[in-house]
N, C-alpha and C positions, 0 to 999 in steps of 0.2 A: 503494501499500499504506499503510497505517496507520500511525502511529509504533511501536504495542504488539505491529504483525505483523511488524517488521523484523528475525527472529531473528537472522539472522546479523552484526548490528549492536550487538548487543547484551553486553553483560557484566554479569552477577549481582553484586550489592553483599549484599545484604542479604534478610533474612522475618523476617517477626512475626506475633506470633498476639494481638491484640488484645481483649479481651472486653466486655461492656456485660453490665446487668445479664437475663438471661431468654434469653441467647444472645451470639452473636458477632457480629463486623461482617463477619467475610470466613465464608467455606463450609470454606473453607482457608486452612493459611498463605499469605499473601500475598507476594509479590515483588516488588522495587524493582530496574527494572533500567536501565541508561546505555547511553549510547550512546559507542562509540570512535570515532567520527567525528563528535564535537556539532559542534552549529552553528556557523559562523566569523561570522555577522555577528550582531552587540551587538542587543538589545532598544533601541528610545527610552530617553534620558536613564542607558543603564547605558554602559562603556566610557570613554570622552573621550580627550584629547588632556593631561590633568595629569599629570606627575610630584608624587605627594602627597608627595614628601621628609619620610616620618617622621624620619629621623635629625635632621631639622635644626631641629625645632620647639621644641630647650628650647635650639637656639643663640638668644639673646635680642640677641645682635651683629650675628647674621645679619640676623634678622627685623627691627630697626632698618636697617638698611641695603635691605635689599628693599620697606619701608614708603615711603623715603625716593626710592627709584629712579624717575624720569621717566616710566620705560616702564611700573612696577606700572598694574596696575588692579584696578580696586573694582567688586566686584557689589552692590549695592542691594539689601535685602529690608524692607518694610515691612508689618507686622501680615502676613508670608507672603505678600505680592504680590512680583512679581519688577516688574525695572523696563522695561518696552519703549519699544523706539524705534518709530516708524512708527505704523500701524494695524493692527488684528486679520486685513486681507487680506494684510498684508506686513512683518508684526515682524521686527525686531531685535533681540538683546539688550541692556541698557541696561548699558554698561560708563561709568564715570568715574576721574578721577585722584583722587590725595590732595588734592589742591588744592582738588575740590568739596566736600570734605564739612567738618564739625565738626571738628576737633580732640581732643574730648573723646570720638568715637566712639569704638563696641568694635570690632576688628577681629579676623579668622579666616582665617588662614591656609587657602588649598585648596591651592594647589603652585604650579608650574613649570610653561612651556611655554616650553621653551628657557632663553632670561635673564628671562623674564617672568613676575612675581609674579601671583597671582592673591588677593583678599583678599574676603571677604561682608565685609557690614557692616548692623547692623542697625537701620535710624533707625525704629522702630517708636513710640518716644519722641516723634515730628514728631508733631504734631496734623493737619498739612494738607501732607503735603510737595510739592503743587502749587505751596506760596508761598516753597517754600526756594529761592533763588536756583540752584540746582546744577538743578532741576529745569525751573522755573516755563518753560514756551513746549517742552520739549527730550521728553515722554516721558512715559510714566505707569506706573502700578502697576499691576497687573494680575495676577488667580490664571495659572498655569505653564499650566493645564489648558486655558485656554482659546484662547491661543496656541502653545504648546512643539510639536504637531504641524507647524506651519509653519517652526519655525529648523531650523539644521543638526543636526548628530546631535550636534557639542564643543559648540556654545551651548547646545543643551535639557540634557545631562550637566552643564556649569557651573550652571547656573541650577536645578539640580534637584540639587548636591549642598549651593549657599549656603543655600538654602529649607530642607532636609533640617538642616544645622547651627545655621543659627537658630533654628529652632521648640527642637531640642534645649535650646540656652540658654537660651531665653525660657523653657521650662518646668524648669530646673535652677539658681534665683537661688537656692533653699537647699537643705538638708543634708537630706538622707532620713534621717539617720541621727542627728541630734541638732537640724538646725532652724534650726542656723544660718546667715549669708549664704554663700556661692559667689561666690568669683571666677577669673576666667578664667586657664589656664596651657598651657605649652607650645603656643600660637601658636593656641588656644581649642578644642584636642581635649581638653583634660580641664580641669574643674571643681573646685576643693580648696575644702575647708569653713577657714571662718576662725577656729572655734575650736581653741585650740592642744589641746586637752585629746582632741580627734576625729580632723580633721586627716582627713578621709578624701576619697581623691580619687575624683570620680565621671568617668567614659567615655563617650561618644556611644553611645546605644545605640540600634537596631532592631528592630524587630519583624517574627521571621517568619509569614509566611502564607502558605499551599499555594493556588494556584489550577490546577486542572486542569481537561481537556477527558476527559469521562467517553465512551467509544463501544463499540458494537457490530456491526459487523463495519463497514455503509456508512452506517450512522446515526450519530448526537451528540445528546449529552443538553445541551441547554442554560434557561435558567433567566431568569426578569425578578424583580425587588425591585420594590417599588411605587415607590423613588426615583428606579427607571432613567427614562430620556427614554421616551415614547408608543413602542409597538411594538421596544423593545431587548430583546433575550437573546444570555445571554452564559454564558460558563464557570461554573463552581463557584468558592466559596473561604472561606477560613474563616482564622485566628488556630491559628497551631500551639501546642499550651497545653504546660505545665510537664511534665516527664517524659514527653514524645513525640514517638515520631520521625516524622520527614516521610512516608512511605509511610502509616503508620497515623493522622496526621493527614488525609492526602489520606482516606480511606476511611471515617474517623468521619465527617467531614462531608458527604462526598456522600451517607452512610447517613440522617443527619441532616435534611438540608436535602431528601432526594426519595425515600428508601426503597429506594434503589440501593445493592446491595453488589457490591463490586470486586474484581477476584482481581491483574493482573499490574498493576503501576502503575510506569511511565517517565520519569525526569526526564528534564524537554524545556531549562530555559531558566531565568536567572532575572532581571531589572529592580527596579532600586531604585525607591523608588515612596512619596516623600516628602509626601505628603499625607493623614497627616502625617509617619509613619515609618517607613515597611512596607521591608521589601524582598520580592517576590514570589518565590515559588519553584514555576517551571509543570513540570505534570506534563502525562502521557497515561495514561489511567485505563482497562482492558480490564472490561467490564461483565458481572456475573455473573448478575443476575438483570433484569428490563426492566420490572417493575410500578410505575410511579411514583407514589407518594404524597407531596404536600410540606405542609407545615407552615406556616402562613400567617404567623408572627410570623419564619418565614427567605425563605419565597420565597411570591407570586403566582400564581405560576404553573412549570410546568418541561413539558419535551415534546421529545420523539427528533424527529429534524429528518434526512433522507437529504442525502446531500453533494447530489444533481439540485436537493433545493429551497432551499438554501439559495444554491447559485450562480446561482438563478435572483429571486431575490431584486431587486426593484425599489427602487430611490433612491425615496422618495417612498410606499411600500408599506407594507404594516400589519406589518413585520417589519424587523429591522435590525440588523447586527450592533454590536460595541462598538466605540467609539472606535479610530483607526487608532495611537495614541502606547501604548496597551496591550497587555502581555504576553496577555492572554486574546483578542485581535485576533489576536496573532500564534499561539496555540496551534489558534486554529480556521484561521488562514489553512495552513498546515503540513499541519494535516489535510485540508483540502481540497485539495490540490493536490499529497499527500506519496505 
């Protein structure tokens, strides 16, 4: 049974009616449902073993003690790439000690696992990290998406967290209010404007994006963008706009990309996606129309596929599913086997 059809497991939470010029995204007011038995298996990069200890971020003496502790581990990031030990066939998260890194490096607290603290450090100022004694011959920096799916769940979460936090710092070196430089505070979870007449505090931001599997009975709607690998079809997705509800964003994005209208919108799960700074909010949605029309600036193609068709896709064939670590794949797999 598809998620949107599991009526006994739903709890109604809200309904909206979103208008567009000349008509509505919805033939009637849509409903957004959620489950009382939400999936307990977190998506990749979500969950993790760290206690974020937010109450201790302002305790500078505690932070200094953690930084000096021999058991503390450092998660290095260089120009949005994570440090990897081994090769792409059998990678491991590259974790260092404080003694491995320059004293002037800026550290950002990630959290605690037991008594072991984890800090992220951005080494993007290094021209070539391979020449630094801490990295030479020990591993390499690579895009997390190239090796993340082969890591353990906790390792993937820590590396994604470090990438997301260091990216935010790298993009907020100056105050968005007055333009003066900002400095890191509260163990890296705030940046403060250095202009005393402004002194604005800036907090890490993430961009909410909806991602949804639209289904019509025993078939689902998948699309592809020109940048996708050959043959890959995925769920539709888009960013939530100001003043918009999540279910409204689902309906708008589906309509804009495929001309399909949806009725019931069912929340599934979420996934941090720090590439560079998104939170993916996953949904299933029931189609109320079926005629596809794509806009070339959004999708180059969209099609209805049956369960049987997708289950019979062969490796190396003309069609392929999205990457295994993505919530898009999870939405499809749960529908296929639901």
